[in-house]
The first five atom37 places (N, CA, C, CB, O) and aatype in JSON, in Angstrom:
{
  "aatype": [10, 3, 19, 19, 19, 18, 16, 7, 2, 1, 3, 1, 0, 11, 3, 13, 10, 18, 0, 6, 6, 10, 5, 1, 10, 15, 3, 6, 16, 11, 6, 15, 14, 16, 0, 1, 10, 0, 8, 8, 12, 0, 10, 15, 1, 6, 2, 14, 11, 13, 14, 15, 12, 18, 19, 5, 8, 0, 12, 19, 11, 2, 0, 0, 6, 9, 0, 0, 0, 10, 5, 8, 14, 3, 15, 19, 13, 13, 19, 15, 7, 2, 0, 11, 1, 12, 14, 5, 3, 19, 6, 3, 16, 10, 16, 15, 9, 9, 5, 2, 1, 9, 14, 0, 8, 0, 0, 2, 14, 0, 11, 18, 10, 1, 12, 10, 11, 5, 16, 7, 1, 10, 19, 12, 3, 16, 17, 0],
  "atom_mask": [
    [1, 1, 1, 1, 1],
    [1, 1, 1, 1, 1],
    [1, 1, 1, 1, 1],
    [1, 1, 1, 1, 1],
    [1, 1, 1, 1, 1],
    [1, 1, 1, 1, 1],
    [1, 1, 1, 1, 1],
    [1, 1, 1, 0, 1],
    [1, 1, 1, 1, 1],
    [1, 1, 1, 1, 1],
    [1, 1, 1, 1, 1],
    [1, 1, 1, 1, 1],
    [1, 1, 1, 1, 1],
    [1, 1, 1, 1, 1],
    [1, 1, 1, 1, 1],
    [1, 1, 1, 1, 1],
    [1, 1, 1, 1, 1],
    [1, 1, 1, 1, 1],
    [1, 1, 1, 1, 1],
    [1, 1, 1, 1, 1],
    [1, 1, 1, 1, 1],
    [1, 1, 1, 1, 1],
    [1, 1, 1, 1, 1],
    [1, 1, 1, 1, 1],
    [1, 1, 1, 1, 1],
    [1, 1, 1, 1, 1],
    [1, 1, 1, 1, 1],
    [1, 1, 1, 1, 1],
    [1, 1, 1, 1, 1],
    [1, 1, 1, 1, 1],
    [1, 1, 1, 1, 1],
    [1, 1, 1, 1, 1],
    [1, 1, 1, 1, 1],
    [1, 1, 1, 1, 1],
    [1, 1, 1, 1, 1],
    [1, 1, 1, 1, 1],
    [1, 1, 1, 1, 1],
    [1, 1, 1, 1, 1],
    [1, 1, 1, 1, 1],
    [1, 1, 1, 1, 1],
    [1, 1, 1, 1, 1],
    [1, 1, 1, 1, 1],
    [1, 1, 1, 1, 1],
    [1, 1, 1, 1, 1],
    [1, 1, 1, 1, 1],
    [1, 1, 1, 1, 1],
    [1, 1, 1, 1, 1],
    [1, 1, 1, 1, 1],
    [1, 1, 1, 1, 1],
    [1, 1, 1, 1, 1],
    [1, 1, 1, 1, 1],
    [1, 1, 1, 1, 1],
    [1, 1, 1, 1, 1],
    [1, 1, 1, 1, 1],
    [1, 1, 1, 1, 1],
    [1, 1, 1, 1, 1],
    [1, 1, 1, 1, 1],
    [1, 1, 1, 1, 1],
    [1, 1, 1, 1, 1],
    [1, 1, 1, 1, 1],
    [1, 1, 1, 1, 1],
    [1, 1, 1, 1, 1],
    [1, 1, 1, 1, 1],
    [1, 1, 1, 1, 1],
    [1, 1, 1, 1, 1],
    [1, 1, 1, 1, 1],
    [1, 1, 1, 1, 1],
    [1, 1, 1, 1, 1],
    [1, 1, 1, 1, 1],
    [1, 1, 1, 1, 1],
    [1, 1, 1, 1, 1],
    [1, 1, 1, 1, 1],
    [1, 1, 1, 1, 1],
    [1, 1, 1, 1, 1],
    [1, 1, 1, 1, 1],
    [1, 1, 1, 1, 1],
    [1, 1, 1, 1, 1],
    [1, 1, 1, 1, 1],
    [1, 1, 1, 1, 1],
    [1, 1, 1, 1, 1],
    [1, 1, 1, 0, 1],
    [1, 1, 1, 1, 1],
    [1, 1, 1, 1, 1],
    [1, 1, 1, 1, 1],
    [1, 1, 1, 1, 1],
    [1, 1, 1, 1, 1],
    [1, 1, 1, 1, 1],
    [1, 1, 1, 1, 1],
    [1, 1, 1, 1, 1],
    [1, 1, 1, 1, 1],
    [1, 1, 1, 1, 1],
    [1, 1, 1, 1, 1],
    [1, 1, 1, 1, 1],
    [1, 1, 1, 1, 1],
    [1, 1, 1, 1, 1],
    [1, 1, 1, 1, 1],
    [1, 1, 1, 1, 1],
    [1, 1, 1, 1, 1],
    [1, 1, 1, 1, 1],
    [1, 1, 1, 1, 1],
    [1, 1, 1, 1, 1],
    [1, 1, 1, 1, 1],
    [1, 1, 1, 1, 1],
    [1, 1, 1, 1, 1],
    [1, 1, 1, 1, 1],
    [1, 1, 1, 1, 1],
    [1, 1, 1, 1, 1],
    [1, 1, 1, 1, 1],
    [1, 1, 1, 1, 1],
    [1, 1, 1, 1, 1],
    [1, 1, 1, 1, 1],
    [1, 1, 1, 1, 1],
    [1, 1, 1, 1, 1],
    [1, 1, 1, 1, 1],
    [1, 1, 1, 1, 1],
    [1, 1, 1, 1, 1],
    [1, 1, 1, 1, 1],
    [1, 1, 1, 1, 1],
    [1, 1, 1, 1, 1],
    [1, 1, 1, 0, 1],
    [1, 1, 1, 1, 1],
    [1, 1, 1, 1, 1],
    [1, 1, 1, 1, 1],
    [1, 1, 1, 1, 1],
    [1, 1, 1, 1, 1],
    [1, 1, 1, 1, 1],
    [1, 1, 1, 1, 1],
    [1, 1, 1, 1, 1]
  ],
  "atom_positions": [
    [[-10.63, -11.92, -7.19], [-9.58, -9.51, -7.05], [-10.14, -9.7, -6.83], [-9.0, -7.87, -7.75], [-11.29, -10.07, -7.07]],
    [[-8.9, -9.28, -5.68], [-8.86, -8.07, -4.35], [-8.38, -7.05, -5.35], [-7.59, -8.33, -2.75], [-8.13, -7.0, -6.55]],
    [[-8.38, -5.96, -3.92], [-8.3, -4.11, -4.14], [-7.78, -4.69, -3.09], [-9.61, -2.64, -4.24], [-8.16, -5.84, -2.84]],
    [[-6.62, -3.94, -2.05], [-6.62, -3.36, -1.36], [-5.57, -1.89, -1.59], [-6.53, -4.24, -0.5], [-4.41, -1.69, -1.93]],
    [[-6.43, -1.29, -1.3], [-5.83, 0.05, -1.09], [-5.44, 0.88, 0.77], [-7.06, 0.96, -1.97], [-5.74, 0.96, 1.96]],
    [[-4.85, 1.15, 0.0], [-3.51, 2.17, 0.97], [-3.72, 3.76, 1.11], [-1.84, 2.12, 0.08], [-3.23, 4.08, 0.03]],
    [[-3.97, 4.55, 1.51], [-4.31, 6.16, 1.86], [-3.83, 6.58, 2.32], [-5.12, 6.65, 2.34], [-3.23, 5.69, 2.93]],
    [[-3.4, 7.63, 2.72], [-2.55, 8.88, 3.57], [-2.87, 9.83, 3.15], [0.0, 0.0, 0.0], [-3.06, 10.03, 1.95]],
    [[-3.08, 10.98, 4.41], [-4.19, 11.75, 4.81], [-3.87, 12.6, 5.95], [-5.3, 10.91, 5.11], [-4.4, 12.0, 6.89]],
    [[-3.57, 13.19, 6.22], [-3.36, 13.97, 7.43], [-4.77, 14.44, 8.12], [-2.46, 15.22, 7.06], [-4.56, 14.92, 9.23]],
    [[-5.8, 14.43, 7.82], [-6.57, 14.6, 8.38], [-8.0, 13.41, 8.25], [-6.61, 15.86, 8.09], [-8.5, 13.29, 7.13]],
    [[-8.42, 12.8, 9.1], [-9.63, 11.84, 8.18], [-11.34, 12.72, 7.7], [-10.14, 10.23, 9.5], [-12.28, 12.35, 7.0]],
    [[-10.96, 14.49, 8.78], [-12.4, 15.48, 8.33], [-11.59, 16.01, 7.01], [-13.04, 17.07, 9.69], [-11.78, 16.11, 5.8]],
    [[-10.66, 16.27, 7.91], [-10.24, 17.36, 6.39], [-9.98, 17.26, 5.02], [-9.2, 17.92, 6.45], [-10.07, 18.3, 4.37]],
    [[-9.63, 16.1, 4.39], [-9.07, 15.57, 3.31], [-9.31, 13.77, 2.95], [-7.59, 15.98, 3.55], [-8.67, 13.31, 2.01]],
    [[-9.71, 13.37, 3.3], [-9.91, 11.79, 3.23], [-10.8, 12.31, 2.39], [-10.33, 10.67, 4.54], [-11.61, 13.15, 2.76]],
    [[-10.72, 11.77, 0.93], [-10.87, 12.54, -0.89], [-11.73, 10.66, -0.21], [-8.81, 13.02, -2.84], [-11.37, 9.96, 0.74]],
    [[-13.04, 10.44, -1.37], [-13.63, 9.14, -1.16], [-14.19, 8.18, -0.27], [-13.09, 8.69, -1.44], [-14.49, 6.98, -0.22]],
    [[-14.2, 9.09, 0.34], [-14.55, 8.17, 2.5], [-14.94, 6.86, 1.93], [-16.5, 8.96, 3.98], [-14.59, 5.73, 1.58]],
    [[-16.4, 8.22, 2.14], [-17.85, 6.91, 1.37], [-18.18, 6.28, 0.38], [-18.97, 7.18, 1.21], [-19.31, 5.8, 0.3]],
    [[-17.24, 6.14, -0.64], [-17.35, 5.49, -2.14], [-15.81, 4.08, -1.27], [-16.68, 7.16, -4.14], [-15.79, 2.86, -1.46]],
    [[-15.05, 4.71, -0.61], [-13.69, 3.22, -0.28], [-14.32, 2.33, 1.27], [-11.39, 4.21, 0.33], [-13.77, 1.25, 1.49]],
    [[-15.49, 2.81, 2.34], [-16.18, 3.08, 3.07], [-17.94, 1.19, 1.68], [-16.2, 5.56, 3.22], [-18.43, 0.1, 1.94]],
    [[-17.96, 1.82, 0.94], [-19.2, 1.07, 0.38], [-18.77, 0.13, -0.01], [-19.99, 1.56, -0.59], [-19.58, -0.73, -0.36]],
    [[-17.89, -0.03, -0.07], [-17.2, -0.73, -1.47], [-17.08, -2.13, -0.87], [-15.48, -0.03, -2.06], [-17.51, -3.26, -1.15]],
    [[-15.83, -1.22, 0.67], [-15.32, -2.57, 1.16], [-16.23, -3.25, 1.91], [-14.13, -2.49, 1.96], [-16.16, -4.47, 2.08]],
    [[-17.45, -2.24, 2.58], [-18.72, -3.43, 2.77], [-19.01, -3.72, 2.12], [-19.78, -3.42, 3.22], [-18.05, -4.39, 1.75]],
    [[-20.1, -3.89, 1.05], [-20.24, -4.87, 0.06], [-19.39, -6.07, -0.82], [-20.57, -4.21, -0.61], [-19.73, -7.09, -1.42]],
    [[-17.97, -5.29, -0.51], [-16.89, -6.86, -1.42], [-16.92, -7.95, 0.66], [-13.77, -5.87, -2.34], [-16.89, -9.18, 0.66]],
    [[-16.95, -7.57, 1.3], [-16.35, -7.69, 2.74], [-16.87, -9.38, 2.47], [-17.17, -6.49, 4.33], [-16.1, -10.33, 2.34]],
    [[-18.63, -9.47, 2.41], [-18.92, -11.7, 1.97], [-18.77, -11.83, 0.42], [-21.15, -12.61, 2.33], [-19.57, -12.59, -0.11]],
    [[-17.49, -10.94, -0.71], [-17.99, -11.49, -1.64], [-16.69, -13.03, -1.34], [-18.04, -10.35, -3.2], [-15.88, -12.99, -0.41]],
    [[-16.74, -14.05, -2.17], [-16.14, -14.58, -2.43], [-15.37, -14.76, -3.61], [-16.56, -15.09, -2.12], [-14.35, -15.45, -3.72]],
    [[-15.81, -14.23, -4.29], [-14.47, -13.85, -5.3], [-13.92, -12.08, -6.18], [-14.85, -14.95, -6.67], [-13.75, -11.78, -7.36]],
    [[-13.82, -11.48, -5.21], [-13.71, -9.65, -4.58], [-13.4, -9.42, -4.17], [-14.17, -8.82, -4.13], [-12.49, -9.34, -5.0]],
    [[-12.69, -8.76, -2.74], [-13.12, -8.2, -1.86], [-12.14, -6.6, -1.39], [-13.23, -9.38, -0.89], [-10.94, -6.9, -1.34]],
    [[-12.31, -5.37, -1.12], [-11.43, -4.53, -1.14], [-11.78, -4.32, 0.46], [-11.51, -3.35, -2.29], [-12.78, -4.26, 1.18]],
    [[-10.07, -4.22, 0.58], [-9.59, -3.21, 1.45], [-8.96, -2.72, 2.3], [-9.92, -2.99, 1.72], [-8.12, -3.42, 2.86]],
    [[-9.16, -1.32, 2.71], [-9.19, -0.04, 2.61], [-7.85, 0.14, 4.09], [-11.04, 0.64, 2.76], [-8.16, 0.15, 5.28]],
    [[-6.43, 0.25, 3.56], [-6.13, 0.81, 5.0], [-6.18, 2.08, 4.96], [-4.85, 0.48, 5.61], [-6.83, 2.49, 3.99]],
    [[-5.64, 3.1, 5.8], [-5.91, 4.68, 6.21], [-4.77, 4.81, 7.17], [-7.51, 5.09, 7.0], [-4.9, 4.34, 8.3]],
    [[-3.75, 5.37, 6.84], [-3.0, 6.32, 7.27], [-3.0, 7.44, 8.09], [-2.75, 6.62, 6.57], [-2.37, 7.22, 7.05]],
    [[-3.02, 8.46, 8.87], [-3.1, 9.82, 10.0], [-2.57, 10.31, 9.8], [-2.95, 9.98, 11.18], [-2.41, 10.63, 10.98]],
    [[-1.47, 11.29, 9.01], [-0.14, 11.94, 9.76], [-0.07, 13.18, 10.81], [0.72, 12.42, 8.68], [0.87, 13.8, 11.31]],
    [[-1.48, 13.25, 10.9], [-1.32, 14.94, 11.73], [-2.84, 14.33, 12.43], [-1.4, 17.02, 10.38], [-2.9, 15.0, 13.47]],
    [[-3.59, 13.78, 12.42], [-4.86, 13.47, 12.5], [-4.71, 13.64, 14.39], [-5.31, 11.81, 11.62], [-5.64, 14.26, 14.89]],
    [[-3.76, 13.19, 15.25], [-3.6, 13.67, 17.05], [-3.25, 14.07, 17.85], [-3.5, 13.43, 17.69], [-3.28, 13.52, 18.95]],
    [[-2.71, 15.29, 17.6], [-1.39, 15.64, 18.03], [-0.91, 14.73, 18.93], [-1.3, 16.9, 18.59], [0.27, 14.52, 18.65]],
    [[-1.23, 14.17, 19.76], [-0.64, 13.47, 20.89], [0.11, 12.23, 20.51], [-1.69, 13.11, 21.86], [0.79, 11.68, 21.38]],
    [[0.05, 11.72, 19.23], [0.65, 10.53, 19.07], [1.69, 10.89, 17.69], [-0.58, 9.27, 18.88], [1.5, 11.69, 16.78]],
    [[2.87, 9.95, 17.93], [3.31, 9.52, 16.58], [2.32, 10.25, 15.12], [3.16, 7.73, 16.65], [1.15, 10.56, 15.36]],
    [[2.7, 10.39, 14.18], [2.27, 10.21, 12.39], [2.55, 9.36, 11.76], [2.7, 11.03, 11.47], [3.49, 9.25, 10.97]],
    [[1.26, 8.17, 12.24], [1.16, 7.25, 11.0], [1.45, 8.2, 9.57], [-0.5, 6.52, 10.97], [1.0, 9.25, 9.13]],
    [[2.67, 6.99, 9.03], [2.25, 7.54, 6.96], [2.41, 6.09, 6.73], [3.72, 8.89, 5.61], [2.55, 5.22, 7.59]],
    [[2.37, 5.92, 5.08], [1.91, 4.27, 4.2], [2.31, 3.74, 4.49], [1.99, 3.74, 3.02], [1.83, 2.65, 4.78]],
    [[3.37, 4.03, 4.64], [4.68, 3.23, 4.43], [4.7, 2.02, 6.09], [6.34, 4.69, 4.32], [5.34, 0.97, 6.1]],
    [[3.78, 2.56, 7.44], [3.66, 2.27, 8.15], [2.97, 1.37, 8.37], [3.62, 2.85, 8.48], [3.15, 0.31, 8.98]],
    [[1.69, 2.04, 7.56], [0.99, 1.39, 7.06], [1.11, -0.34, 6.74], [0.91, 2.12, 6.19], [1.06, -1.31, 7.5]],
    [[1.2, -0.28, 5.98], [1.87, -1.2, 4.65], [3.26, -2.43, 6.1], [3.24, 0.58, 2.85], [3.02, -3.64, 6.06]],
    [[4.03, -2.14, 6.76], [3.99, -2.6, 7.87], [3.32, -3.46, 8.7], [4.0, -1.98, 8.22], [3.82, -4.51, 9.09]],
    [[1.9, -2.98, 9.09], [1.55, -3.98, 9.97], [0.73, -4.74, 9.06], [0.88, -3.53, 11.28], [-0.24, -5.32, 9.54]],
    [[0.88, -4.8, 8.24], [-0.09, -5.32, 6.94], [1.4, -6.4, 6.34], [-0.81, -3.57, 5.46], [1.2, -7.35, 5.58]],
    [[2.17, -6.2, 6.61], [3.18, -6.9, 5.74], [2.48, -8.73, 5.5], [4.98, -6.81, 6.75], [2.51, -8.79, 4.27]],
    [[2.06, -9.74, 5.84], [1.72, -11.26, 5.09], [0.63, -10.24, 3.71], [0.45, -12.89, 6.58], [0.79, -10.06, 2.5]],
    [[-0.1, -9.92, 4.39], [-1.4, -9.31, 2.85], [-0.12, -9.24, 1.57], [-2.44, -6.88, 3.17], [0.09, -10.15, 0.77]],
    [[0.6, -8.02, 1.63], [1.63, -7.66, 0.91], [2.14, -8.77, -0.2], [2.63, -7.32, 1.88], [1.85, -9.18, -1.33]],
    [[3.14, -9.0, 0.89], [3.84, -10.82, 0.44], [3.38, -11.14, -0.3], [3.79, -12.1, 1.2], [3.83, -11.46, -1.4]],
    [[1.76, -11.17, 0.3], [0.95, -11.83, -0.48], [0.23, -11.54, -2.02], [0.15, -11.97, 0.32], [-0.41, -12.2, -2.84]],
    [[0.77, -9.98, -1.86], [-0.78, -9.53, -3.36], [0.87, -9.74, -3.93], [-2.22, -7.21, -3.65], [0.99, -10.28, -5.03]],
    [[1.73, -9.44, -3.43], [3.28, -9.31, -4.21], [3.62, -10.59, -5.6], [4.66, -9.66, -2.72], [3.77, -10.58, -6.83]],
    [[3.59, -11.78, -4.28], [3.87, -13.28, -5.14], [2.49, -13.09, -6.26], [3.69, -15.11, -3.84], [2.42, -13.81, -7.27]],
    [[1.67, -12.29, -6.03], [0.62, -13.67, -7.47], [0.58, -12.66, -8.25], [-1.42, -14.55, -7.23], [0.37, -11.46, -8.1]],
    [[0.88, -13.57, -9.37], [1.1, -13.3, -10.85], [0.37, -11.82, -11.16], [0.41, -14.62, -11.82], [1.06, -10.85, -11.46]],
    [[-1.42, -11.7, -11.04], [-1.57, -10.75, -11.59], [-1.44, -9.11, -10.3], [-2.97, -11.16, -12.38], [-1.88, -7.96, -10.41]],
    [[-0.79, -9.66, -9.4], [-1.33, -7.83, -9.01], [-0.65, -6.8, -9.17], [-1.6, -7.46, -7.66], [0.57, -6.93, -9.12]],
    [[-1.1, -5.77, -9.35], [-0.64, -4.14, -8.9], [-0.76, -4.14, -7.78], [-1.37, -2.87, -9.36], [-1.6, -4.45, -6.94]],
    [[0.71, -3.54, -7.86], [0.99, -2.17, -6.48], [0.7, -0.66, -7.24], [3.12, -2.09, -5.75], [1.6, -0.1, -7.86]],
    [[-0.43, -0.2, -7.13], [0.5, 1.12, -7.27], [0.12, 2.3, -6.13], [0.26, 1.82, -8.91], [-0.86, 2.21, -5.38]],
    [[1.06, 3.4, -6.14], [1.81, 4.35, -5.42], [1.36, 5.65, -5.56], [3.1, 4.32, -5.74], [1.71, 6.3, -6.54]],
    [[0.67, 6.08, -4.76], [0.28, 7.44, -6.01], [0.6, 8.92, -4.59], [-2.32, 7.32, -6.89], [-0.11, 8.77, -3.59]],
    [[1.19, 9.7, -4.57], [1.47, 11.19, -3.61], [2.25, 11.51, -3.7], [0.0, 0.0, 0.0], [2.58, 11.49, -4.89]],
    [[3.25, 12.05, -2.81], [3.78, 13.0, -3.15], [5.29, 12.44, -3.27], [3.44, 14.12, -2.27], [5.43, 11.24, -3.05]],
    [[6.24, 13.06, -3.53], [7.18, 12.75, -4.72], [8.46, 13.17, -3.38], [6.98, 13.96, -6.58], [9.41, 12.41, -3.22]],
    [[8.28, 14.53, -2.43], [9.08, 13.98, -1.26], [9.78, 12.61, -1.39], [8.19, 13.87, -0.11], [10.36, 11.88, -2.19]],
    [[9.44, 12.68, -0.39], [9.23, 11.31, 0.88], [8.7, 9.82, -0.03], [7.57, 11.85, 2.33], [9.4, 8.99, -0.61]],
    [[7.02, 9.91, 0.15], [6.96, 8.75, 0.34], [7.4, 7.53, -0.47], [6.02, 8.73, 0.54], [7.69, 6.42, -0.02]],
    [[7.39, 8.13, -2.37], [7.8, 6.9, -2.96], [9.51, 6.14, -2.01], [8.04, 7.41, -4.85], [9.53, 5.05, -1.44]],
    [[10.6, 7.04, -2.12], [11.58, 5.47, -1.69], [11.05, 5.47, -0.38], [13.61, 5.47, -1.67], [11.26, 4.26, -0.24]],
    [[10.34, 5.91, 1.15], [9.45, 5.3, 2.24], [8.88, 3.9, 2.17], [8.34, 6.09, 2.37], [8.93, 2.97, 2.98]],
    [[8.19, 4.03, 0.72], [7.51, 2.83, 0.37], [7.79, 1.77, -0.28], [6.73, 3.04, -0.11], [7.53, 0.57, -0.23]],
    [[8.71, 2.86, -1.2], [9.8, 0.9, -2.04], [10.58, 0.6, -0.69], [11.68, 1.18, -3.94], [10.01, -0.32, -0.11]],
    [[11.9, 1.16, 0.16], [12.02, 0.97, 1.39], [11.01, -0.05, 2.24], [12.0, 2.19, 1.81], [11.56, -1.01, 2.78]],
    [[10.28, 0.03, 2.31], [9.22, -0.51, 3.02], [8.89, -2.25, 2.35], [7.86, 0.68, 2.81], [8.98, -3.38, 2.84]],
    [[8.67, -1.94, 1.61], [8.41, -2.88, -0.27], [9.88, -3.89, -0.02], [8.71, -1.3, -2.43], [9.8, -5.07, -0.37]],
    [[10.95, -3.48, 0.48], [12.12, -4.42, -0.06], [11.96, -4.72, 1.99], [14.08, -3.44, -1.19], [12.42, -5.86, 2.05]],
    [[11.77, -4.52, 2.76], [12.18, -4.99, 3.43], [11.01, -6.11, 3.58], [12.65, -4.16, 4.32], [11.11, -7.25, 4.03]],
    [[9.89, -5.46, 3.07], [8.56, -7.34, 3.33], [9.16, -8.09, 2.03], [5.93, -7.08, 2.96], [8.7, -9.23, 1.97]],
    [[9.89, -7.84, 1.14], [10.74, -8.66, -0.03], [11.36, -9.81, 0.48], [11.91, -7.83, -0.7], [11.34, -10.97, 0.05]],
    [[12.34, -8.97, 2.17], [13.39, -9.9, 1.84], [13.15, -10.98, 3.35], [15.13, -8.97, 1.62], [13.75, -12.02, 3.63]],
    [[12.19, -10.34, 4.01], [11.2, -10.82, 5.22], [10.38, -11.85, 5.37], [10.39, -10.03, 5.45], [10.15, -12.65, 6.28]],
    [[9.82, -11.63, 3.88], [8.45, -12.82, 3.53], [8.02, -13.05, 2.03], [6.91, -12.25, 4.24], [6.95, -13.43, 1.55]],
    [[8.84, -12.81, 1.64], [9.27, -13.6, 0.44], [10.58, -14.7, 0.22], [9.48, -12.58, -0.46], [11.79, -14.6, -0.01]],
    [[10.0, -15.37, 0.36], [12.05, -15.87, 0.25], [12.5, -16.59, -0.56], [12.79, -16.71, 1.37], [13.55, -17.23, -0.45]],
    [[11.51, -16.58, -1.8], [12.4, -16.58, -2.82], [13.2, -15.09, -3.71], [11.58, -17.36, -3.69], [13.46, -15.51, -4.84]],
    [[13.42, -14.4, -3.66], [13.46, -12.96, -3.06], [14.67, -12.29, -2.84], [12.87, -12.93, -1.84], [15.45, -11.56, -3.45]],
    [[14.47, -13.05, -1.23], [14.88, -12.37, 0.0], [16.01, -11.74, -0.63], [15.21, -13.28, 1.35], [16.16, -10.56, -0.93]],
    [[17.03, -13.02, -0.84], [18.62, -12.71, -1.24], [19.02, -11.58, -2.55], [19.28, -14.27, -1.74], [20.12, -11.54, -3.11]],
    [[17.36, -10.35, -2.98], [17.98, -9.95, -4.16], [16.6, -8.71, -5.1], [18.44, -11.69, -5.09], [16.27, -8.49, -6.26]],
    [[16.02, -7.99, -3.13], [14.62, -7.63, -3.22], [14.18, -6.52, -4.24], [14.22, -7.23, -1.91], [13.15, -6.0, -4.68]],
    [[16.06, -6.42, -4.38], [16.03, -4.76, -6.05], [15.66, -5.12, -6.58], [17.06, -3.96, -7.07], [14.67, -4.57, -7.05]],
    [[16.1, -6.51, -7.1], [16.41, -6.92, -9.36], [14.28, -7.41, -8.66], [18.56, -9.58, -10.42], [13.51, -6.96, -9.51]],
    [[13.91, -7.73, -8.1], [12.6, -8.05, -7.3], [11.62, -7.23, -7.71], [12.69, -7.91, -5.81], [10.62, -7.44, -8.4]],
    [[12.11, -6.11, -7.1], [11.07, -4.48, -7.27], [10.92, -4.38, -8.67], [11.88, -2.76, -6.69], [9.84, -4.45, -9.26]],
    [[12.8, -4.08, -9.57], [12.77, -3.58, -11.03], [11.38, -4.46, -11.87], [14.48, -3.98, -11.83], [10.4, -4.0, -12.44]],
    [[11.99, -6.44, -11.53], [10.83, -6.5, -12.11], [9.76, -5.93, -11.32], [10.58, -7.74, -12.45], [9.46, -4.76, -11.55]],
    [[9.25, -6.47, -10.58], [7.36, -5.12, -10.57], [7.22, -4.58, -11.21], [6.86, -3.95, -9.74], [6.21, -4.74, -11.89]],
    [[8.01, -3.65, -11.46], [8.31, -1.78, -12.04], [8.36, -1.96, -14.11], [10.76, -0.95, -11.17], [7.68, -1.36, -14.94]],
    [[9.88, -3.41, -14.39], [9.12, -2.81, -15.8], [7.98, -4.11, -16.41], [10.58, -2.43, -17.24], [7.78, -4.38, -17.59]],
    [[7.49, -4.62, -15.49], [6.46, -5.68, -16.01], [4.86, -4.65, -15.07], [7.01, -7.89, -15.22], [3.93, -5.16, -14.44]],
    [[5.19, -2.74, -15.43], [4.17, -2.5, -14.95], [3.33, -3.17, -13.37], [0.0, 0.0, 0.0], [2.31, -2.58, -13.01]],
    [[3.68, -4.02, -12.79], [3.18, -4.78, -11.34], [3.74, -3.62, -10.05], [4.14, -6.7, -11.12], [3.38, -3.75, -8.89]],
    [[4.65, -2.53, -10.49], [5.13, -1.18, -9.0], [4.58, 0.26, -9.97], [7.72, -0.98, -8.47], [4.9, 0.72, -11.06]],
    [[4.05, 0.45, -9.41], [3.58, 1.74, -10.07], [3.55, 2.95, -9.48], [2.42, 1.64, -10.44], [2.41, 3.25, -9.12]],
    [[4.16, 3.56, -9.3], [4.51, 5.04, -9.22], [4.12, 6.65, -10.25], [5.88, 4.82, -9.27], [4.55, 7.07, -11.33]],
    [[3.06, 7.2, -9.17], [2.24, 8.09, -10.12], [2.55, 9.32, -9.12], [0.4, 7.62, -10.47], [1.53, 9.83, -8.65]],
    [[3.84, 9.9, -8.7], [3.47, 11.44, -7.36], [4.3, 12.56, -7.93], [4.19, 11.17, -5.3], [5.13, 12.54, -8.84]],
    [[3.99, 13.32, -7.35], [4.72, 14.71, -7.59], [4.88, 15.21, -6.01], [3.69, 15.92, -8.67], [4.7, 14.88, -4.84]],
    [[5.54, 16.62, -7.18], [6.02, 18.02, -5.53], [4.81, 18.53, -5.25], [7.2, 19.78, -5.88], [4.69, 19.37, -4.35]]
  ]
}
């Protein structure tokens, strides 16, 4: 079982909850043949000299990994965060990944996303 976690934070030092736990689990499972945890962090306000990095930007960097996970029948993609723009931005990114990396569903990524939602494999937990 692979678990891939994307977290979006403003500043690593100020609001990165569960940092130690995620790092420990990632380290513990790195060499495991049966389970692995990978963590990708997007920091939107940490360095004012660089453009903001949001979850969807981190997802684009790891599009191959996400495409492989979406095609696995037991995978679940859980999105949690602010309801303002993030859910639509993440869904747009998933649509692009499906179009570009999953040939069987490239012609109709919206249908594939609906199926993922209807079967509980794409879950959005957002708040305002």
